[in-house]
SEZA-891197 format. One line per field, with one value per residue (C-alpha): residue number from 1; residue in one letter; x, y, z. Coordinates in Angstrom, 2 decimals, always signed. Example, Ala and Ser with C-alpha at 12.3 -4.5 7.8 and 13.67 -1.06 7.14 Angstrom:
! SEZA-891197
kolti: 1  2
guse: a  s
c1: +12.30  +13.67
c2: -4.50  -1.06
c3: +7.80  +7.14
//
This chain:
! SEZA-891197
kolti: 1  2  3  4  5  6  7  8  9  10  11  12  13  14  15  16  17  18  19  20  21  22  23  24  25  26  27  28  29  30  31  32  33  34  35  36  37  38  39  40  41  42  43  44  45  46  47  48  49  50  51  52  53  54  55  56  57  58  59  60  61  62  63  64  65  66  67  68  69  70  71  72  73  74  75  76  77  78  79  80  81  82  83  84  85  86  87  88  89  90  91  92  93  94  95  96  97  98  99  100  101  102  103  104  105  106  107  108  109  110  111  112  113  114  115  116  117  118  119  120  121  122  123  124  125  126  127  128  129  130  131  132  133  134  135  136  137  138  139  140  141  142  143  144  145  146  147  148  149  150  151  152  153  154  155  156  157  158  159  160  161  162  163  164  165  166  167  168  169  170  171  172  173  174  175  176  177  178  179  180  181  182  183  184  185  186  187  188  189  190  191  192  193  194  195  196  197  198  199  200  201  202  203  204  205  206  207  208  209  210  211  212  213  214  215  216  217  218  219  220  221  222  223  224  225  226  227  228  229  230  231  232  233  234  235  236  237  238  239  240  241  242  243  244  245  246  247  248  249  250  251  252  253  254  255  256  257  258  259  260  261  262  263  264  265  266  267  268  269  270  271  272  273  274  275  276  277  278  279  280  281  282  283  284  285  286  287  288  289  290  291  292  293  294  295  296  297  298  299  300  301  302  303  304  305  306  307  308  309  310  311  312  313  314  315  316  317  318  319  320  321  322  323  324  325  326  327  328  329  330  331  332  333  334  335  336  337  338  339  340  341  342  343  344  345  346  347  348  349  350  351  352  353  354  355  356  357  358  359  360  361  362  363  364  365  366  367  368  369  370  371  372  373  374  375  376
guse: m  s  p  a  a  h  p  l  s  r  r  t  f  l  s  g  t  t  a  a  t  v  g  l  t  l  a  g  c  g  f  a  g  k  e  s  a  a  d  k  d  q  d  r  p  i  k  v  r  p  d  g  d  l  v  y  f  n  w  a  d  f  v  a  p  e  v  f  d  g  f  e  k  e  y  g  v  k  v  i  q  s  n  y  d  s  m  e  g  m  v  a  k  l  n  a  g  n  r  y  d  i  i  f  p  t  a  k  w  a  q  r  l  a  a  g  g  q  l  r  k  i  d  h  a  q  l  d  r  a  d  a  i  f  g  a  y  d  y  f  a  d  p  w  y  d  t  r  s  a  h  t  v  p  f  t  m  y  k  t  g  i  g  w  r  k  d  r  i  g  d  h  l  k  e  s  w  d  d  l  w  n  k  r  a  r  g  k  v  f  v  l  d  d  r  d  e  v  l  g  m  a  a  l  k  l  g  l  d  i  g  t  a  e  e  r  d  l  d  r  i  t  e  t  l  q  s  l  r  p  h  l  r  g  f  s  s  d  s  y  n  n  l  l  n  g  n  a  t  m  t  q  a  w  s  g  d  m  a  t  m  l  s  q  a  k  d  a  s  v  y  g  f  e  v  a  k  e  g  a  p  v  n  s  d  c  y  a  i  p  a  n  a  r  h  p  g  t  a  m  l  f  i  n  y  m  l  r  p  g  n  v  k  k  n  i  e  y  i  g  y  p  m  p  v  e  g  s  e  e  t  y  a  e  i  v  k  p  f  p  e  c  l  v  s  a  d  d  l  k  d  d  l  y  f  r  n  g  s  a  a  a  e  r  a  r  d  t  a  w  t  h  v  k  a  g
c1: +0.00  +1.20  +1.26  -2.20  -2.15  -1.42  -1.19  +2.44  +5.25  +5.01  +7.73  +7.21  +7.27  +10.36  +12.49  +16.23  +17.20  +18.30  +20.55  +17.82  +16.05  +18.79  +21.79  +21.21  +23.65  +22.83  +23.47  +21.49  +19.20  +16.23  +13.70  +14.07  +12.41  +10.78  +10.35  +6.98  +4.82  +5.12  +9.13  +9.09  +6.66  +8.96  +10.57  +6.94  +5.86  +3.29  +0.11  -1.44  -4.91  -7.15  -6.97  -8.23  -8.33  -4.89  -3.67  -1.30  +1.34  +3.15  +3.94  +0.87  -0.11  +2.07  -0.37  -3.15  -6.43  -8.19  -5.44  -6.69  -10.14  -9.59  -7.60  -10.68  -13.18  -11.20  -10.53  -13.26  -11.03  -10.92  -7.62  -7.16  -4.83  -2.21  +0.54  +3.77  +5.88  +9.33  +11.42  +11.71  +8.08  +7.27  +9.74  +8.36  +5.04  +6.42  +8.15  +5.24  +3.53  +1.22  +0.27  +0.59  +0.28  +2.57  +4.86  +7.52  +11.13  +13.79  +16.88  +18.90  +15.80  +14.80  +18.26  +17.86  +14.28  +15.30  +18.45  +16.10  +13.98  +10.81  +10.19  +8.66  +10.42  +8.57  +8.94  +9.62  +8.12  +4.72  +5.00  +3.58  +5.79  +8.95  +11.30  +10.28  +11.97  +14.67  +15.40  +15.29  +17.10  +19.52  +21.02  +17.78  +18.23  +21.02  +20.76  +23.21  +20.52  +18.91  +20.47  +18.84  +15.95  +14.63  +12.29  +11.78  +10.52  +11.57  +8.86  +10.15  +13.82  +15.06  +17.91  +18.73  +19.72  +19.14  +15.76  +15.96  +13.82  +15.17  +13.32  +15.40  +18.91  +19.04  +18.87  +22.24  +24.04  +27.40  +25.66  +27.56  +26.59  +28.30  +25.51  +23.62  +26.15  +24.93  +24.87  +21.97  +19.94  +21.01  +18.53  +16.04  +17.93  +16.41  +17.97  +16.26  +15.28  +17.11  +20.50  +21.96  +20.85  +22.38  +25.91  +25.99  +25.84  +28.60  +30.57  +30.22  +31.16  +34.50  +35.29  +34.47  +32.68  +28.80  +28.39  +31.73  +31.54  +35.37  +35.73  +38.14  +35.72  +32.58  +34.59  +35.15  +31.19  +30.01  +32.42  +31.09  +27.55  +27.89  +29.53  +26.06  +24.05  +23.67  +22.44  +19.87  +16.19  +15.60  +15.61  +12.40  +11.49  +8.58  +10.70  +8.45  +5.80  +8.87  +9.72  +5.79  +5.11  +8.48  +9.78  +12.73  +14.82  +16.88  +16.45  +18.00  +15.41  +14.36  +13.66  +10.35  +9.32  +10.46  +8.77  +5.40  +5.92  +5.25  +1.46  +1.40  +3.43  +1.65  +4.68  +7.22  +9.76  +10.09  +11.66  +15.00  +16.46  +20.26  +22.35  +25.67  +28.57  +29.90  +27.37  +23.82  +22.72  +20.23  +17.74  +14.68  +11.72  +10.72  +7.34  +7.99  +5.46  +6.17  +6.86  +3.67  +1.38  -2.11  -2.99  +0.38  -1.65  -3.62  -0.11  +1.27  -1.72  -1.52  +2.19  +1.02  -1.97  +0.94  +3.08  +0.37  +1.38  -1.71  -1.12  +2.27  +1.53  -1.25  +0.99  +3.81  +1.64  +0.21  +3.05  +5.86  +8.52  +9.75  +8.91  +11.72  +9.23  +10.33  +8.02  +7.56  +10.31  +8.61  +5.87  +8.21  +10.59  +7.40  +6.36  +9.84  +10.63  +11.22  +13.44  +15.31  +17.56  +15.14  +15.49  +17.12  +18.21  +20.05  +23.45  +22.64  +21.84  +25.30  +27.13  +26.75  +25.69  +23.46  +23.06  +23.82  +23.67  +26.68  +27.85  +26.29  +29.46  +29.38  +25.60  +26.02  +29.01  +26.76  +23.88  +26.16  +27.28  +23.78  +22.82  +25.49  +24.64  +20.76  +21.64  +23.72
c2: -0.04  +3.36  +6.27  +8.37  +11.09  +14.75  +17.83  +19.37  +17.81  +17.28  +19.56  +22.22  +25.08  +23.71  +27.43  +28.10  +29.08  +32.77  +34.07  +35.53  +32.25  +29.89  +31.50  +29.64  +27.43  +24.07  +25.37  +28.47  +27.39  +29.62  +27.12  +27.52  +30.38  +30.93  +28.28  +26.93  +23.93  +22.25  +22.73  +20.97  +18.21  +16.97  +14.03  +12.89  +9.48  +9.84  +7.98  +6.26  +6.84  +9.16  +12.60  +14.58  +15.43  +15.33  +18.43  +17.47  +19.86  +18.30  +18.91  +18.94  +15.33  +13.43  +11.20  +9.07  +10.54  +6.85  +6.46  +9.34  +8.27  +5.32  +6.52  +9.30  +6.17  +3.75  +6.27  +8.54  +11.74  +14.19  +15.18  +18.87  +19.83  +22.29  +22.56  +24.31  +25.16  +24.90  +23.71  +27.25  +28.12  +25.26  +26.55  +29.87  +28.76  +26.79  +29.72  +31.68  +29.26  +27.60  +24.03  +20.74  +17.58  +15.64  +17.60  +16.05  +17.69  +16.38  +15.11  +18.42  +20.02  +17.44  +17.76  +21.41  +21.06  +18.15  +20.31  +23.24  +21.08  +21.66  +17.75  +15.38  +11.64  +8.97  +5.72  +2.90  +0.17  +2.02  +1.50  -1.82  -2.22  -0.53  -3.14  -2.95  +0.00  +0.12  -3.60  -3.86  -0.38  -0.18  +3.23  +4.75  +2.72  +5.65  +8.30  +11.38  +13.61  +12.36  +10.16  +6.63  +8.19  +9.52  +12.10  +10.66  +8.11  +7.88  +8.48  +8.29  +8.53  +9.86  +10.93  +13.43  +12.71  +13.98  +13.46  +13.75  +13.62  +10.92  +11.88  +15.09  +14.11  +10.24  +7.32  +7.46  +10.15  +9.92  +9.29  +12.39  +15.71  +17.00  +16.16  +19.12  +20.94  +18.81  +21.10  +19.59  +20.52  +24.32  +26.64  +23.69  +22.93  +23.30  +22.95  +22.67  +25.81  +24.24  +25.65  +22.60  +20.64  +22.97  +23.79  +20.28  +19.10  +21.18  +20.22  +16.54  +17.41  +18.92  +16.25  +18.38  +17.61  +18.03  +20.55  +22.28  +25.94  +26.80  +29.90  +28.57  +25.74  +27.90  +30.36  +27.32  +25.89  +29.42  +29.58  +26.27  +27.14  +30.42  +28.20  +26.43  +29.74  +29.62  +26.00  +27.06  +27.74  +28.43  +27.29  +25.21  +22.21  +21.12  +18.58  +16.42  +18.71  +20.64  +17.34  +16.75  +20.11  +20.16  +23.18  +21.22  +18.90  +17.72  +18.78  +18.01  +16.06  +13.83  +10.58  +10.25  +12.98  +11.25  +8.26  +9.97  +11.40  +8.01  +8.31  +11.39  +10.49  +8.87  +7.03  +6.51  +5.25  +8.99  +9.90  +8.91  +8.96  +8.87  +8.90  +10.75  +8.51  +11.53  +10.93  +11.30  +13.34  +11.34  +12.68  +11.31  +12.85  +11.90  +11.76  +14.16  +15.50  +18.93  +19.61  +22.02  +19.40  +18.89  +15.76  +13.74  +10.42  +10.78  +11.68  +8.38  +6.26  +7.98  +6.97  +3.29  +3.54  +4.51  +1.80  -1.00  -2.88  -2.15  +1.68  +1.52  +0.11  +2.35  +5.51  +4.54  +4.20  +7.64  +9.75  +8.02  +8.03  +4.82  +4.26  +2.35  -0.09  -3.78  -5.75  -2.59  -2.85  -4.78  -2.24  +0.67  -1.10  -2.18  +1.36  +2.35  -0.48  +2.21  +4.26  +1.69  +4.19  +5.56  +2.67  +3.93  +1.48  +1.32  +1.29  +4.66  +5.89  +4.66  +6.68  +9.52  +12.17  +13.88  +17.86  +18.49  +21.72  +23.86  +26.85  +30.19  +31.12  +28.28  +28.83  +32.24  +31.76  +29.06  +31.71  +33.97  +31.79  +30.84  +34.49  +34.91  +31.59  +32.64  +36.38  +34.83
c3: +0.06  -1.12  +1.35  +1.70  -1.12  +0.36  -1.21  +0.71  +2.01  +5.61  +6.28  +3.80  +6.34  +7.93  +7.61  +8.06  +11.53  +12.25  +14.77  +16.57  +17.32  +17.47  +19.15  +22.13  +24.12  +25.56  +29.25  +28.64  +25.94  +26.76  +27.93  +31.46  +32.92  +36.04  +38.34  +38.50  +39.83  +36.42  +36.59  +40.09  +38.88  +35.87  +37.50  +39.23  +37.85  +35.36  +35.99  +32.71  +32.30  +30.75  +32.43  +29.82  +26.13  +24.47  +23.41  +20.57  +18.97  +15.93  +12.05  +10.14  +8.74  +10.98  +12.28  +10.41  +10.99  +11.31  +14.28  +16.10  +15.55  +17.12  +20.07  +20.78  +20.79  +22.85  +25.49  +25.35  +24.93  +21.94  +20.24  +20.01  +17.43  +16.72  +14.35  +14.13  +11.05  +12.34  +15.55  +16.44  +16.25  +18.56  +21.41  +20.83  +21.77  +24.73  +26.01  +25.73  +28.18  +25.63  +27.18  +25.38  +26.31  +23.52  +21.35  +18.44  +18.69  +16.58  +18.47  +18.99  +20.18  +22.45  +24.10  +24.39  +26.00  +28.38  +29.57  +29.94  +32.34  +29.93  +29.49  +32.00  +32.52  +30.52  +32.50  +29.93  +32.30  +31.38  +27.74  +26.95  +23.77  +24.76  +24.13  +20.42  +20.24  +22.91  +22.54  +18.58  +18.19  +20.96  +19.44  +21.23  +24.46  +25.13  +22.55  +22.80  +22.70  +25.90  +28.34  +28.64  +26.65  +30.00  +28.34  +24.80  +22.65  +19.14  +16.97  +13.08  +11.38  +8.23  +6.30  +3.56  -0.34  -3.55  -5.79  -9.39  -12.63  -14.89  -17.78  -17.83  -16.82  -17.06  -14.99  -13.20  -11.42  -9.60  -6.09  -4.77  -3.28  -6.65  -8.36  -7.38  -9.32  -12.83  -15.78  -16.81  -14.09  -13.98  -12.84  -11.93  -8.40  -5.07  -1.60  +1.48  +3.24  +6.30  +7.42  +9.10  +5.86  +3.56  +5.31  +6.14  +2.65  +1.58  +4.65  +3.51  +0.08  +1.37  +3.64  +6.86  +9.81  +9.12  +12.03  +12.05  +12.98  +12.52  +10.67  +8.09  +7.13  +6.98  +4.72  +2.47  +2.92  +2.01  -1.07  -2.27  -1.62  -3.76  -6.63  -6.57  -7.14  -10.93  -10.72  -7.92  -8.66  -4.86  -1.32  -0.75  +1.67  -0.44  -2.13  -3.83  -5.24  -6.80  -8.46  -9.42  -11.02  -12.82  -10.76  -9.79  -11.97  -8.87  -5.09  -1.77  -0.09  +3.08  +2.38  +3.97  +1.62  -1.36  -0.21  +0.26  -3.47  -4.63  -4.03  -6.06  -8.98  -11.93  -12.91  -10.28  -12.74  -13.67  -10.40  -8.43  -5.15  -3.98  -1.04  -1.49  -0.92  +1.19  +3.58  +4.50  +7.24  +9.74  +12.00  +14.24  +15.58  +19.16  +21.31  +24.45  +26.91  +28.22  +31.81  +32.23  +30.41  +31.83  +30.74  +30.81  +31.43  +28.33  +26.47  +28.02  +26.40  +23.06  +22.87  +23.90  +21.28  +18.69  +19.40  +18.48  +15.74  +13.72  +14.31  +13.39  +10.23  +9.32  +10.01  +8.27  +5.00  +5.73  +6.41  +4.45  +7.07  +8.95  +12.93  +14.56  +16.06  +15.57  +13.02  +11.18  +8.62  +5.87  +5.98  +5.08  +2.73  +0.70  +0.54  -0.91  -3.34  -6.26  -3.71  -1.49  -0.77  +1.39  +3.97  +7.44  +9.36  +12.86  +10.89  +9.48  +12.84  +13.98  +11.25  +13.83  +11.13  +13.38  +13.89  +17.11  +19.30  +19.61  +21.73  +21.50  +19.62  +17.30  +16.75  +15.63  +13.45  +11.52  +11.50  +9.96  +7.37  +6.43  +6.20  +3.45  +1.89  +1.59  +0.52  -2.52
//
C-alpha cells in the first residue's frame, strides 16, 4: 500500500534558522524560565490513565486520521490538534506559556528541551511495547540527545539525499553531493530551506565535519555554496511537489518526503532518489511530554496506542516515514520499493551524522554563514 495522498510535503514549512532564534547554548538554551509547579513536577511519575483531552502539537499530517479516531473512541477523549511550521516556532509557543500534552521535537531540540527542564520523564516500564523500540533499536536505548531516553520515545527516522527527474537528466548520477552541480539541471535545482541541512551538505562534500563552526571551514562552505548559486532555482523544503510539478529537475530532499511522493506520481519510474557517498545526514523525531502538560496520563496512553503494531503500520503508510518499531520494517520497505535508498536502518543512525547543538558562539557563526548563503 502506498502512503495516502497529501498536497504538501509534511515539512514544507520547515524554515532556516536565524541568529535571533537559535543562538542558544545547551546550558543556557532559553527554555528554563521562572520556576513553576510544572518545573518541580517534571520528575514525578506519570499515572497512565485518561486525565483529559489530548492537546497535540506536531507538524501537520504526521498521524493518520484513522489512528486519531481510534484513540478517541477507545479512551473517550478528544484530540485537540495544533501544528507548528518549524522547531523554532514550536519552542516559541512553549516559551510563551502555551500548554501541550505531547510534542514531537527533533533530536537536537529534544536535547535542548530536556536540558532546560521542559520535559517530563517517561517511564519505559509503562510502555507496553517499549522493548520493540529500545530492545530492537539499541541506538535509542541511550541516545546522545537524551540519556537513556529518559524524556523521549523515538517517533520517526529519516535521512537526506537527492531527488531528481530521470526524464530530464538520465537514470544514473554519481551518488555524490556533486550531483547538485549537474549542468543538465542548471537553474532547476532546489536545496532545503534549512540551515543545518545546507551547510551540512557542503561540509560533507568538502570532507568536513557535518556541524563544523570553524571560521576557515565555514568560509570554504560558503564559497562552495556560492558556486552552486547559478544552478539554484531556490531554497524550498517542499521537495516532492517541486519535482512533481516540474519546478525542480533536482532537489535536496528528506527520504520520508520522497517516499510520500510515490503516492502522488503518475509514474514513479520518472523519479530517482540517491544517497551521497560522502555521507547522508540522519535525524529522528521524538514523542515528548512537556513539563507543564495538563494531561500527561492521556499523553502516555497515546504513545502506547501509537506503538501498537496495527497503528504503526497505518501511520507509516500514511506519513511515508519509517518508525523505529520492531516488526514495522517490512511495511516501510514495501512502500519504498522504487526508492530503496530511502530505507533508514540502525546502522545509518550509528554513522553519527546527526546535527547537534553547539555553543552560543558556534551557533552564531553558523547563522552568519547561512545568512551569507541565503543572500547570495
